[in-house]
TORKOL-4160 file (C-alpha; in steps of 0.2 Angstrom, whole numbers, padded with zeros to 4 digits, m for minus):
164
<pt num="1" X="m0430" Y="m0015" Z="m0227"/>
<pt num="2" X="m0427" Y="m0034" Z="m0222"/>
<pt num="3" X="m0442" Y="m0041" Z="m0213"/>
<pt num="4" X="m0443" Y="m0058" Z="m0204"/>
<pt num="5" X="m0450" Y="m0065" Z="m0220"/>
<pt num="6" X="m0434" Y="m0062" Z="m0229"/>
<pt num="7" X="m0426" Y="m0073" Z="m0216"/>
<pt num="8" X="m0440" Y="m0087" Z="m0212"/>
<pt num="9" X="m0452" Y="m0094" Z="m0224"/>
<pt num="10" X="m0465" Y="m0093" Z="m0210"/>
<pt num="11" X="m0477" Y="m0108" Z="m0209"/>
<pt num="12" X="m0490" Y="m0104" Z="m0196"/>
<pt num="13" X="m0493" Y="m0117" Z="m0183"/>
<pt num="14" X="m0509" Y="m0124" Z="m0178"/>
<pt num="15" X="m0514" Y="m0113" Z="m0163"/>
<pt num="16" X="m0512" Y="m0123" Z="m0147"/>
<pt num="17" X="m0521" Y="m0116" Z="m0132"/>
<pt num="18" X="m0506" Y="m0119" Z="m0121"/>
<pt num="19" X="m0495" Y="m0107" Z="m0132"/>
<pt num="20" X="m0508" Y="m0096" Z="m0139"/>
<pt num="21" X="m0507" Y="m0078" Z="m0134"/>
<pt num="22" X="m0521" Y="m0070" Z="m0124"/>
<pt num="23" X="m0534" Y="m0060" Z="m0132"/>
<pt num="24" X="m0528" Y="m0044" Z="m0123"/>
<pt num="25" X="m0510" Y="m0048" Z="m0129"/>
<pt num="26" X="m0517" Y="m0048" Z="m0147"/>
<pt num="27" X="m0527" Y="m0032" Z="m0145"/>
<pt num="28" X="m0512" Y="m0023" Z="m0138"/>
<pt num="29" X="m0501" Y="m0030" Z="m0152"/>
<pt num="30" X="m0514" Y="m0023" Z="m0165"/>
<pt num="31" X="m0514" Y="m0006" Z="m0156"/>
<pt num="32" X="m0495" Y="m0006" Z="m0157"/>
<pt num="33" X="m0495" Y="m0009" Z="m0175"/>
<pt num="34" X="m0508" Y="0003" Z="m0178"/>
<pt num="35" X="m0499" Y="0016" Z="m0169"/>
<pt num="36" X="m0483" Y="0013" Z="m0179"/>
<pt num="37" X="m0492" Y="0014" Z="m0196"/>
<pt num="38" X="m0504" Y="0028" Z="m0191"/>
<pt num="39" X="m0492" Y="0042" Z="m0196"/>
<pt num="40" X="m0490" Y="0034" Z="m0213"/>
<pt num="41" X="m0509" Y="0033" Z="m0216"/>
<pt num="42" X="m0510" Y="0051" Z="m0210"/>
<pt num="43" X="m0498" Y="0057" Z="m0222"/>
<pt num="44" X="m0506" Y="0048" Z="m0237"/>
<pt num="45" X="m0523" Y="0057" Z="m0232"/>
<pt num="46" X="m0514" Y="0074" Z="m0231"/>
<pt num="47" X="m0506" Y="0071" Z="m0248"/>
<pt num="48" X="m0522" Y="0065" Z="m0256"/>
<pt num="49" X="m0531" Y="0081" Z="m0248"/>
<pt num="50" X="m0517" Y="0092" Z="m0256"/>
<pt num="51" X="m0518" Y="0084" Z="m0273"/>
<pt num="52" X="m0537" Y="0085" Z="m0274"/>
<pt num="53" X="m0536" Y="0105" Z="m0273"/>
<pt num="54" X="m0528" Y="0106" Z="m0290"/>
<pt num="55" X="m0535" Y="0092" Z="m0300"/>
<pt num="56" X="m0548" Y="0089" Z="m0314"/>
<pt num="57" X="m0562" Y="0076" Z="m0310"/>
<pt num="58" X="m0553" Y="0062" Z="m0320"/>
<pt num="59" X="m0537" Y="0067" Z="m0311"/>
<pt num="60" X="m0546" Y="0066" Z="m0295"/>
<pt num="61" X="m0551" Y="0048" Z="m0298"/>
<pt num="62" X="m0534" Y="0042" Z="m0302"/>
<pt num="63" X="m0528" Y="0051" Z="m0286"/>
<pt num="64" X="m0541" Y="0043" Z="m0276"/>
<pt num="65" X="m0537" Y="0026" Z="m0283"/>
<pt num="66" X="m0519" Y="0029" Z="m0280"/>
<pt num="67" X="m0524" Y="0033" Z="m0262"/>
<pt num="68" X="m0535" Y="0018" Z="m0260"/>
<pt num="69" X="m0520" Y="0007" Z="m0267"/>
<pt num="70" X="m0508" Y="0014" Z="m0255"/>
<pt num="71" X="m0519" Y="0012" Z="m0240"/>
<pt num="72" X="m0523" Y="m0006" Z="m0245"/>
<pt num="73" X="m0504" Y="m0009" Z="m0245"/>
<pt num="74" X="m0503" Y="m0002" Z="m0228"/>
<pt num="75" X="m0516" Y="m0013" Z="m0222"/>
<pt num="76" X="m0507" Y="m0028" Z="m0229"/>
<pt num="77" X="m0491" Y="m0022" Z="m0221"/>
<pt num="78" X="m0501" Y="m0021" Z="m0204"/>
<pt num="79" X="m0509" Y="m0039" Z="m0207"/>
<pt num="80" X="m0492" Y="m0046" Z="m0211"/>
<pt num="81" X="m0483" Y="m0039" Z="m0196"/>
<pt num="82" X="m0497" Y="m0045" Z="m0185"/>
<pt num="83" X="m0496" Y="m0063" Z="m0192"/>
<pt num="84" X="m0477" Y="m0063" Z="m0191"/>
<pt num="85" X="m0476" Y="m0056" Z="m0173"/>
<pt num="86" X="m0490" Y="m0068" Z="m0167"/>
<pt num="87" X="m0482" Y="m0083" Z="m0175"/>
<pt num="88" X="m0466" Y="m0078" Z="m0166"/>
<pt num="89" X="m0474" Y="m0077" Z="m0150"/>
<pt num="90" X="m0482" Y="m0094" Z="m0151"/>
<pt num="91" X="m0465" Y="m0101" Z="m0157"/>
<pt num="92" X="m0456" Y="m0092" Z="m0142"/>
<pt num="93" X="m0469" Y="m0099" Z="m0130"/>
<pt num="94" X="m0466" Y="m0117" Z="m0137"/>
<pt num="95" X="m0447" Y="m0114" Z="m0135"/>
<pt num="96" X="m0448" Y="m0108" Z="m0118"/>
<pt num="97" X="m0459" Y="m0123" Z="m0113"/>
<pt num="98" X="m0446" Y="m0135" Z="m0120"/>
<pt num="99" X="m0457" Y="m0140" Z="m0135"/>
<pt num="100" X="m0452" Y="m0144" Z="m0152"/>
<pt num="101" X="m0450" Y="m0128" Z="m0162"/>
<pt num="102" X="m0449" Y="m0126" Z="m0181"/>
<pt num="103" X="m0430" Y="m0128" Z="m0186"/>
<pt num="104" X="m0430" Y="m0111" Z="m0195"/>
<pt num="105" X="m0437" Y="m0103" Z="m0179"/>
<pt num="106" X="m0425" Y="m0112" Z="m0168"/>
<pt num="107" X="m0410" Y="m0106" Z="m0178"/>
<pt num="108" X="m0416" Y="m0089" Z="m0177"/>
<pt num="109" X="m0418" Y="m0089" Z="m0158"/>
<pt num="110" X="m0401" Y="m0096" Z="m0156"/>
<pt num="111" X="m0394" Y="m0083" Z="m0168"/>
<pt num="112" X="m0403" Y="m0070" Z="m0158"/>
<pt num="113" X="m0396" Y="m0077" Z="m0142"/>
<pt num="114" X="m0379" Y="m0078" Z="m0148"/>
<pt num="115" X="m0379" Y="m0060" Z="m0154"/>
<pt num="116" X="m0385" Y="m0054" Z="m0137"/>
<pt num="117" X="m0372" Y="m0064" Z="m0129"/>
<pt num="118" X="m0358" Y="m0057" Z="m0140"/>
<pt num="119" X="m0365" Y="m0039" Z="m0137"/>
<pt num="120" X="m0365" Y="m0042" Z="m0118"/>
<pt num="121" X="m0347" Y="m0049" Z="m0119"/>
<pt num="122" X="m0341" Y="m0034" Z="m0129"/>
<pt num="123" X="m0350" Y="m0022" Z="m0118"/>
<pt num="124" X="m0343" Y="m0030" Z="m0102"/>
<pt num="125" X="m0325" Y="m0031" Z="m0109"/>
<pt num="126" X="m0325" Y="m0012" Z="m0113"/>
<pt num="127" X="m0317" Y="0000" Z="m0101"/>
<pt num="128" X="m0332" Y="0012" Z="m0102"/>
<pt num="129" X="m0344" Y="m0001" Z="m0094"/>
<pt num="130" X="m0332" Y="m0006" Z="m0079"/>
<pt num="131" X="m0333" Y="0002" Z="m0062"/>
<pt num="132" X="m0318" Y="0014" Z="m0059"/>
<pt num="133" X="m0306" Y="0006" Z="m0047"/>
<pt num="134" X="m0298" Y="0019" Z="m0034"/>
<pt num="135" X="m0282" Y="0016" Z="m0023"/>
<pt num="136" X="m0284" Y="0019" Z="m0004"/>
<pt num="137" X="m0272" Y="0033" Z="m0005"/>
<pt num="138" X="m0283" Y="0042" Z="m0017"/>
<pt num="139" X="m0297" Y="0044" Z="m0005"/>
<pt num="140" X="m0288" Y="0058" Z="0005"/>
<pt num="141" X="m0285" Y="0068" Z="m0011"/>
<pt num="142" X="m0298" Y="0080" Z="m0018"/>
<pt num="143" X="m0305" Y="0075" Z="m0034"/>
<pt num="144" X="m0295" Y="0080" Z="m0049"/>
<pt num="145" X="m0306" Y="0094" Z="m0055"/>
<pt num="146" X="m0309" Y="0102" Z="m0038"/>
<pt num="147" X="m0299" Y="0118" Z="m0036"/>
<pt num="148" X="m0292" Y="0122" Z="m0018"/>
<pt num="149" X="m0292" Y="0141" Z="m0017"/>
<pt num="150" X="m0277" Y="0149" Z="m0010"/>
<pt num="151" X="m0278" Y="0158" Z="0006"/>
<pt num="152" X="m0274" Y="0175" Z="m0003"/>
<pt num="153" X="m0289" Y="0174" Z="m0013"/>
<pt num="154" X="m0301" Y="0172" Z="0002"/>
<pt num="155" X="m0309" Y="0186" Z="0010"/>
<pt num="156" X="m0302" Y="0191" Z="0028"/>
<pt num="157" X="m0318" Y="0186" Z="0037"/>
<pt num="158" X="m0318" Y="0168" Z="0030"/>
<pt num="159" X="m0300" Y="0165" Z="0036"/>
<pt num="160" X="m0304" Y="0172" Z="0053"/>
<pt num="161" X="m0319" Y="0159" Z="0054"/>
<pt num="162" X="m0307" Y="0145" Z="0050"/>
<pt num="163" X="m0297" Y="0149" Z="0065"/>
<pt num="164" X="m0311" Y="0148" Z="0077"/>
């Protein structure tokens, strides 16, 4: 799976108080990342528990080491995601303020904007996203799926009510 680091060699900026996200924003980001990685951590724990049931003591030690290594990799992944998203937020805030942004980030932002514009144009040009246009004479006709019952199929009392 491609990550942002595959696209950009991230060089963190020196935090500028004007562009630094608030502590609450950072805490929310940490919670979001933790929430996305929590199922993987729980799965690792379940797998370890299952493996330990049938292992001898030397094999248990290896299983625990494997688990610790996998959890350490998960933590590295979480830290890397946090660092990447934080740096992106800083750069976006700079860009929004009209400040100088690293060239690689600027190129990425422009590509993303172009992709969004292309998607919008493609969606706006498709017939499915356009409102249906009706002619004035169509307003007096029943919808095409509506069935008008013929009088022979109606009960006699409903026909009598129509005449009153």
